[in-house]
C-alpha positions in Angstrom: -30.9 47.4 -1.8 -33.9 49.0 -0.1 -33.7 51.9 2.3 -33.5 51.2 6.1 -36.9 51.0 7.8 -37.3 51.4 11.6 -40.2 52.3 13.8 -39.6 53.5 17.4 -41.9 53.7 20.4 -40.9 55.5 23.7 -42.4 55.0 27.2 -45.7 53.5 26.1 -48.0 51.3 28.2 -51.0 50.7 25.9 -51.3 49.5 22.3 -50.1 52.4 20.2 -51.4 53.5 16.8 -51.0 51.0 13.9 -48.1 51.3 11.5 -47.1 50.1 8.1 -44.3 47.7 7.3 -43.0 47.3 3.7 -42.3 43.5 4.2 -39.1 41.4 4.7 -37.2 40.2 7.8 -37.5 42.3 10.9 -36.1 42.5 14.5 -38.3 43.6 17.3 -36.5 44.8 20.4 -38.5 45.6 23.6 -37.6 46.9 27.1 -40.4 47.3 29.6 -41.3 47.3 33.3 -43.1 44.3 34.7 -43.5 40.7 33.5 -45.8 41.2 30.5 -45.5 40.4 26.9 -45.4 42.4 23.6 -46.6 41.0 20.3 -46.4 42.3 16.8 -49.8 41.7 15.1 -50.9 42.2 11.5 -54.3 43.7 10.5 -56.4 40.9 9.1 -58.2 40.7 5.8 -61.5 42.1 7.3 -59.7 45.4 8.0 -60.7 45.3 11.7 -59.1 42.4 13.5 -55.4 41.9 14.1 -53.7 38.4 14.0 -50.4 37.3 15.4 -47.5 38.1 13.1 -44.5 37.3 15.3 -45.7 35.5 18.5 -45.3 37.0 21.9 -42.0 37.9 23.5 -41.0 38.9 27.0 -41.1 42.6 27.8 -37.3 42.6 27.8 -36.2 40.7 24.7 -35.5 40.4 21.0 -37.5 38.6 18.3 -36.7 38.1 14.6 -39.7 37.6 12.3 -40.7 37.7 8.6 -43.5 40.1 7.6 -45.5 40.6 4.5 -46.3 44.2 3.5 -49.2 45.5 5.5 -50.5 47.3 8.6 -49.3 46.2 12.0 -49.6 47.1 15.7 -47.9 46.2 19.0 -50.1 44.5 21.5 -48.8 45.2 25.0 -50.0 43.0 27.9 -49.3 43.6 31.6 -46.2 45.7 31.2 -45.6 49.5 31.3 -42.9 52.0 30.4 -42.2 50.1 27.1 -39.5 51.2 24.7 -39.7 49.3 21.5 -38.2 49.3 18.0 -39.1 47.3 14.9 -36.3 47.4 12.3 -36.0 45.7 8.9 -32.9 43.6 8.6 -31.0 44.7 5.5 -30.1 42.1 2.9 -32.5 42.5 0.0 
């Protein structure tokens, strides 16, 4: 079994720095102020553009998604004071 993997963000309102996920099944949990959305996006093959990895979810919500190993970012739209976590679901 692999070690636990979790990334935390506290009180952000713009897209934070990119981060690396080792791949597997993940849960994204987000709490924010306003009616915006948050999306997990993966860095594309050109090394510049990100593409949707999980779809959007409401600023207050949970989303479970599969991810391949790679570089990712959170895309925050019209919400502030965002607290978010992305955690790999154990089972491998």
